[in-house]
mmJSON file of the N, C-alpha and C atoms, coordinates in Angstrom:
{"data_MODEL":{"atom_site":{
"group_PDB":["ATOM","ATOM","ATOM","ATOM","ATOM","ATOM","ATOM","ATOM","ATOM","ATOM","ATOM","ATOM","ATOM","ATOM","ATOM","ATOM","ATOM","ATOM","ATOM","ATOM","ATOM","ATOM","ATOM","ATOM","ATOM","ATOM","ATOM","ATOM","ATOM","ATOM","ATOM","ATOM","ATOM","ATOM","ATOM","ATOM","ATOM","ATOM","ATOM","ATOM","ATOM","ATOM","ATOM","ATOM","ATOM","ATOM","ATOM","ATOM","ATOM","ATOM","ATOM","ATOM","ATOM","ATOM","ATOM","ATOM","ATOM","ATOM","ATOM","ATOM","ATOM","ATOM","ATOM","ATOM","ATOM","ATOM","ATOM","ATOM","ATOM","ATOM","ATOM","ATOM","ATOM","ATOM","ATOM","ATOM","ATOM","ATOM","ATOM","ATOM","ATOM","ATOM","ATOM","ATOM","ATOM","ATOM","ATOM","ATOM","ATOM","ATOM","ATOM","ATOM","ATOM","ATOM","ATOM","ATOM","ATOM","ATOM","ATOM","ATOM","ATOM","ATOM","ATOM","ATOM","ATOM","ATOM","ATOM","ATOM","ATOM","ATOM","ATOM","ATOM","ATOM","ATOM","ATOM","ATOM","ATOM","ATOM","ATOM","ATOM","ATOM","ATOM","ATOM"],
"id":[1,2,3,4,5,6,7,8,9,10,11,12,13,14,15,16,17,18,19,20,21,22,23,24,25,26,27,28,29,30,31,32,33,34,35,36,37,38,39,40,41,42,43,44,45,46,47,48,49,50,51,52,53,54,55,56,57,58,59,60,61,62,63,64,65,66,67,68,69,70,71,72,73,74,75,76,77,78,79,80,81,82,83,84,85,86,87,88,89,90,91,92,93,94,95,96,97,98,99,100,101,102,103,104,105,106,107,108,109,110,111,112,113,114,115,116,117,118,119,120,121,122,123],
"type_symbol":["N","C","C","N","C","C","N","C","C","N","C","C","N","C","C","N","C","C","N","C","C","N","C","C","N","C","C","N","C","C","N","C","C","N","C","C","N","C","C","N","C","C","N","C","C","N","C","C","N","C","C","N","C","C","N","C","C","N","C","C","N","C","C","N","C","C","N","C","C","N","C","C","N","C","C","N","C","C","N","C","C","N","C","C","N","C","C","N","C","C","N","C","C","N","C","C","N","C","C","N","C","C","N","C","C","N","C","C","N","C","C","N","C","C","N","C","C","N","C","C","N","C","C"],
"label_atom_id":["N","CA","C","N","CA","C","N","CA","C","N","CA","C","N","CA","C","N","CA","C","N","CA","C","N","CA","C","N","CA","C","N","CA","C","N","CA","C","N","CA","C","N","CA","C","N","CA","C","N","CA","C","N","CA","C","N","CA","C","N","CA","C","N","CA","C","N","CA","C","N","CA","C","N","CA","C","N","CA","C","N","CA","C","N","CA","C","N","CA","C","N","CA","C","N","CA","C","N","CA","C","N","CA","C","N","CA","C","N","CA","C","N","CA","C","N","CA","C","N","CA","C","N","CA","C","N","CA","C","N","CA","C","N","CA","C","N","CA","C","N","CA","C"],
"label_alt_id":[null,null,null,null,null,null,null,null,null,null,null,null,null,null,null,null,null,null,null,null,null,null,null,null,null,null,null,null,null,null,null,null,null,null,null,null,null,null,null,null,null,null,null,null,null,null,null,null,null,null,null,null,null,null,null,null,null,null,null,null,null,null,null,null,null,null,null,null,null,null,null,null,null,null,null,null,null,null,null,null,null,null,null,null,null,null,null,null,null,null,null,null,null,null,null,null,null,null,null,null,null,null,null,null,null,null,null,null,null,null,null,null,null,null,null,null,null,null,null,null,null,null,null],
"label_comp_id":["MET","MET","MET","GLU","GLU","GLU","ASN","ASN","ASN","ALA","ALA","ALA","HIS","HIS","HIS","THR","THR","THR","LYS","LYS","LYS","SER","SER","SER","ALA","ALA","ALA","SER","SER","SER","GLU","GLU","GLU","VAL","VAL","VAL","LEU","LEU","LEU","ALA","ALA","ALA","ASN","ASN","ASN","PHE","PHE","PHE","GLY","GLY","GLY","VAL","VAL","VAL","ASN","ASN","ASN","GLU","GLU","GLU","ASN","ASN","ASN","THR","THR","THR","GLY","GLY","GLY","LEU","LEU","LEU","THR","THR","THR","LEU","LEU","LEU","GLU","GLU","GLU","GLU","GLU","GLU","VAL","VAL","VAL","LYS","LYS","LYS","ASN","ASN","ASN","ASN","ASN","ASN","PHE","PHE","PHE","GLU","GLU","GLU","ARG","ARG","ARG","TYR","TYR","TYR","GLY","GLY","GLY","PRO","PRO","PRO","ASN","ASN","ASN","GLY","GLY","GLY","GLU","GLU","GLU"],
"label_asym_id":["A","A","A","A","A","A","A","A","A","A","A","A","A","A","A","A","A","A","A","A","A","A","A","A","A","A","A","A","A","A","A","A","A","A","A","A","A","A","A","A","A","A","A","A","A","A","A","A","A","A","A","A","A","A","A","A","A","A","A","A","A","A","A","A","A","A","A","A","A","A","A","A","A","A","A","A","A","A","A","A","A","A","A","A","A","A","A","A","A","A","A","A","A","A","A","A","A","A","A","A","A","A","A","A","A","A","A","A","A","A","A","A","A","A","A","A","A","A","A","A","A","A","A"],
"label_entity_id":["1","1","1","1","1","1","1","1","1","1","1","1","1","1","1","1","1","1","1","1","1","1","1","1","1","1","1","1","1","1","1","1","1","1","1","1","1","1","1","1","1","1","1","1","1","1","1","1","1","1","1","1","1","1","1","1","1","1","1","1","1","1","1","1","1","1","1","1","1","1","1","1","1","1","1","1","1","1","1","1","1","1","1","1","1","1","1","1","1","1","1","1","1","1","1","1","1","1","1","1","1","1","1","1","1","1","1","1","1","1","1","1","1","1","1","1","1","1","1","1","1","1","1"],
"label_seq_id":[1,1,1,2,2,2,3,3,3,4,4,4,5,5,5,6,6,6,7,7,7,8,8,8,9,9,9,10,10,10,11,11,11,12,12,12,13,13,13,14,14,14,15,15,15,16,16,16,17,17,17,18,18,18,19,19,19,20,20,20,21,21,21,22,22,22,23,23,23,24,24,24,25,25,25,26,26,26,27,27,27,28,28,28,29,29,29,30,30,30,31,31,31,32,32,32,33,33,33,34,34,34,35,35,35,36,36,36,37,37,37,38,38,38,39,39,39,40,40,40,41,41,41],
"pdbx_PDB_ins_code":[null,null,null,null,null,null,null,null,null,null,null,null,null,null,null,null,null,null,null,null,null,null,null,null,null,null,null,null,null,null,null,null,null,null,null,null,null,null,null,null,null,null,null,null,null,null,null,null,null,null,null,null,null,null,null,null,null,null,null,null,null,null,null,null,null,null,null,null,null,null,null,null,null,null,null,null,null,null,null,null,null,null,null,null,null,null,null,null,null,null,null,null,null,null,null,null,null,null,null,null,null,null,null,null,null,null,null,null,null,null,null,null,null,null,null,null,null,null,null,null,null,null,null],
"Cartn_x":[91.426,90.955,89.713,88.657,87.404,87.487,86.997,86.888,88.195,89.277,90.589,90.601,89.783,89.749,89.218,88.575,88.055,89.012,90.118,91.084,92.22,92.868,94.05,95.224,96.247,97.438,98.026,98.071,98.652,97.827,96.507,95.659,95.916,96.062,96.324,97.696,98.698,100.043,100.041,99.387,99.324,98.599,97.522,96.76,97.621,98.482,99.322,100.722,100.981,102.268,103.428,103.206,104.231,104.788,106.104,106.761,106.784,106.282,106.196,107.563,108.593,109.924,110.718,110.462,111.258,110.481,109.153,108.34,108.422,108.242,108.278,109.68,110.021,111.276,111.081,112.159,112.077,111.32,111.552,110.863,109.351,108.945,107.523,106.895,107.617,107.119,106.9,107.868,107.743,106.552,106.413,105.3,103.952,103.86,102.602,102.27,103.278,103.053,102.512,103.106,102.635,101.216,100.931,99.627,98.525,98.818,97.786,97.871,98.987,99.158,99.663,99.839,100.451,99.605,98.309,97.442,96.72,97.212,96.599,95.193,94.917,93.569,93.296],
"Cartn_y":[80.598,80.807,81.683,81.203,81.956,83.045,84.214,85.321,85.636,85.676,85.946,87.262,88.198,89.505,89.432,88.328,88.183,87.433,86.964,86.157,87.021,86.516,87.205,86.915,87.728,87.524,86.142,85.706,84.396,83.265,83.419,82.402,82.328,83.478,83.508,82.91,83.3,82.754,81.244,80.749,79.308,78.591,79.179,78.568,78.362,79.321,79.24,78.695,78.317,77.731,78.699,79.957,80.989,81.341,81.417,81.838,83.355,83.935,85.391,86.063,85.407,86.013,85.852,84.779,84.528,84.671,84.669,84.787,83.541,83.733,82.633,82.458,81.207,80.954,81.297,81.45,81.73,80.612,79.388,78.248,78.33,78.705,78.846,79.966,81.058,82.167,81.698,80.986,80.48,79.537,78.616,77.661,78.364,79.327,80.059,80.875,81.466,82.237,81.336,80.152,79.207,78.734,78.525,77.991,79.048,80.25,81.268,82.445,82.586,83.721,84.94,86.05,87.233,87.905,87.702,88.354,87.348,86.127,85.121,84.743,84.779,84.477,82.994],
"Cartn_z":[87.879,89.226,89.172,89.744,89.795,90.859,90.523,91.475,92.197,91.46,92.062,92.823,92.387,93.055,94.484,94.847,96.208,97.12,96.58,97.334,97.861,98.905,99.419,98.486,98.59,97.756,97.998,99.241,99.538,98.933,98.876,98.25,96.748,96.108,94.668,94.375,95.14,94.947,95.115,96.15,96.39,95.262,94.769,93.682,92.44,92.166,90.974,91.259,92.507,92.858,92.725,93.085,92.953,94.325,94.416,95.642,95.689,96.757,96.885,96.802,97.291,97.337,96.049,95.318,94.113,92.818,92.895,91.685,90.824,89.538,88.579,88.014,87.709,87.013,85.539,84.823,83.392,82.677,83.074,82.471,82.715,83.919,84.225,83.403,83.227,82.411,80.979,80.428,79.055,78.927,79.875,79.833,79.946,80.85,81.011,79.77,79.153,77.934,76.829,76.685,75.663,75.972,77.23,77.629,77.597,78.108,78.289,77.327,76.626,75.73,76.486,75.774,76.383,77.467,77.452,78.441,79.329,79.367,80.221,79.824,78.533,78.048,78.065],
"occupancy":[1.0,1.0,1.0,1.0,1.0,1.0,1.0,1.0,1.0,1.0,1.0,1.0,1.0,1.0,1.0,1.0,1.0,1.0,1.0,1.0,1.0,1.0,1.0,1.0,1.0,1.0,1.0,1.0,1.0,1.0,1.0,1.0,1.0,1.0,1.0,1.0,1.0,1.0,1.0,1.0,1.0,1.0,1.0,1.0,1.0,1.0,1.0,1.0,1.0,1.0,1.0,1.0,1.0,1.0,1.0,1.0,1.0,1.0,1.0,1.0,1.0,1.0,1.0,1.0,1.0,1.0,1.0,1.0,1.0,1.0,1.0,1.0,1.0,1.0,1.0,1.0,1.0,1.0,1.0,1.0,1.0,1.0,1.0,1.0,1.0,1.0,1.0,1.0,1.0,1.0,1.0,1.0,1.0,1.0,1.0,1.0,1.0,1.0,1.0,1.0,1.0,1.0,1.0,1.0,1.0,1.0,1.0,1.0,1.0,1.0,1.0,1.0,1.0,1.0,1.0,1.0,1.0,1.0,1.0,1.0,1.0,1.0,1.0],
"B_iso_or_equiv":[0.0,0.0,0.0,0.0,0.0,0.0,0.0,0.0,0.0,0.0,0.0,0.0,0.0,0.0,0.0,0.0,0.0,0.0,0.0,0.0,0.0,0.0,0.0,0.0,0.0,0.0,0.0,0.0,0.0,0.0,0.0,0.0,0.0,0.0,0.0,0.0,0.0,0.0,0.0,0.0,0.0,0.0,0.0,0.0,0.0,0.0,0.0,0.0,0.0,0.0,0.0,0.0,0.0,0.0,0.0,0.0,0.0,0.0,0.0,0.0,0.0,0.0,0.0,0.0,0.0,0.0,0.0,0.0,0.0,0.0,0.0,0.0,0.0,0.0,0.0,0.0,0.0,0.0,0.0,0.0,0.0,0.0,0.0,0.0,0.0,0.0,0.0,0.0,0.0,0.0,0.0,0.0,0.0,0.0,0.0,0.0,0.0,0.0,0.0,0.0,0.0,0.0,0.0,0.0,0.0,0.0,0.0,0.0,0.0,0.0,0.0,0.0,0.0,0.0,0.0,0.0,0.0,0.0,0.0,0.0,0.0,0.0,0.0],
"pdbx_formal_charge":[null,null,null,null,null,null,null,null,null,null,null,null,null,null,null,null,null,null,null,null,null,null,null,null,null,null,null,null,null,null,null,null,null,null,null,null,null,null,null,null,null,null,null,null,null,null,null,null,null,null,null,null,null,null,null,null,null,null,null,null,null,null,null,null,null,null,null,null,null,null,null,null,null,null,null,null,null,null,null,null,null,null,null,null,null,null,null,null,null,null,null,null,null,null,null,null,null,null,null,null,null,null,null,null,null,null,null,null,null,null,null,null,null,null,null,null,null,null,null,null,null,null,null],
"auth_seq_id":[1,1,1,2,2,2,3,3,3,4,4,4,5,5,5,6,6,6,7,7,7,8,8,8,9,9,9,10,10,10,11,11,11,12,12,12,13,13,13,14,14,14,15,15,15,16,16,16,17,17,17,18,18,18,19,19,19,20,20,20,21,21,21,22,22,22,23,23,23,24,24,24,25,25,25,26,26,26,27,27,27,28,28,28,29,29,29,30,30,30,31,31,31,32,32,32,33,33,33,34,34,34,35,35,35,36,36,36,37,37,37,38,38,38,39,39,39,40,40,40,41,41,41],
"auth_comp_id":["MET","MET","MET","GLU","GLU","GLU","ASN","ASN","ASN","ALA","ALA","ALA","HIS","HIS","HIS","THR","THR","THR","LYS","LYS","LYS","SER","SER","SER","ALA","ALA","ALA","SER","SER","SER","GLU","GLU","GLU","VAL","VAL","VAL","LEU","LEU","LEU","ALA","ALA","ALA","ASN","ASN","ASN","PHE","PHE","PHE","GLY","GLY","GLY","VAL","VAL","VAL","ASN","ASN","ASN","GLU","GLU","GLU","ASN","ASN","ASN","THR","THR","THR","GLY","GLY","GLY","LEU","LEU","LEU","THR","THR","THR","LEU","LEU","LEU","GLU","GLU","GLU","GLU","GLU","GLU","VAL","VAL","VAL","LYS","LYS","LYS","ASN","ASN","ASN","ASN","ASN","ASN","PHE","PHE","PHE","GLU","GLU","GLU","ARG","ARG","ARG","TYR","TYR","TYR","GLY","GLY","GLY","PRO","PRO","PRO","ASN","ASN","ASN","GLY","GLY","GLY","GLU","GLU","GLU"],
"auth_asym_id":["A","A","A","A","A","A","A","A","A","A","A","A","A","A","A","A","A","A","A","A","A","A","A","A","A","A","A","A","A","A","A","A","A","A","A","A","A","A","A","A","A","A","A","A","A","A","A","A","A","A","A","A","A","A","A","A","A","A","A","A","A","A","A","A","A","A","A","A","A","A","A","A","A","A","A","A","A","A","A","A","A","A","A","A","A","A","A","A","A","A","A","A","A","A","A","A","A","A","A","A","A","A","A","A","A","A","A","A","A","A","A","A","A","A","A","A","A","A","A","A","A","A","A"],
"auth_atom_id":["N","CA","C","N","CA","C","N","CA","C","N","CA","C","N","CA","C","N","CA","C","N","CA","C","N","CA","C","N","CA","C","N","CA","C","N","CA","C","N","CA","C","N","CA","C","N","CA","C","N","CA","C","N","CA","C","N","CA","C","N","CA","C","N","CA","C","N","CA","C","N","CA","C","N","CA","C","N","CA","C","N","CA","C","N","CA","C","N","CA","C","N","CA","C","N","CA","C","N","CA","C","N","CA","C","N","CA","C","N","CA","C","N","CA","C","N","CA","C","N","CA","C","N","CA","C","N","CA","C","N","CA","C","N","CA","C","N","CA","C","N","CA","C"],
"pdbx_PDB_model_num":[1,1,1,1,1,1,1,1,1,1,1,1,1,1,1,1,1,1,1,1,1,1,1,1,1,1,1,1,1,1,1,1,1,1,1,1,1,1,1,1,1,1,1,1,1,1,1,1,1,1,1,1,1,1,1,1,1,1,1,1,1,1,1,1,1,1,1,1,1,1,1,1,1,1,1,1,1,1,1,1,1,1,1,1,1,1,1,1,1,1,1,1,1,1,1,1,1,1,1,1,1,1,1,1,1,1,1,1,1,1,1,1,1,1,1,1,1,1,1,1,1,1,1]
}}}
């Protein structure tokens, strides 16, 4: 996401498909870790 710091929290959550109340599932965390690494690089 470009310029995430200029977006509202709801825009960032929507961009990444994250539910504000439940967060990420364990499966999503594992997939994101494999895809982006430990620091989201």
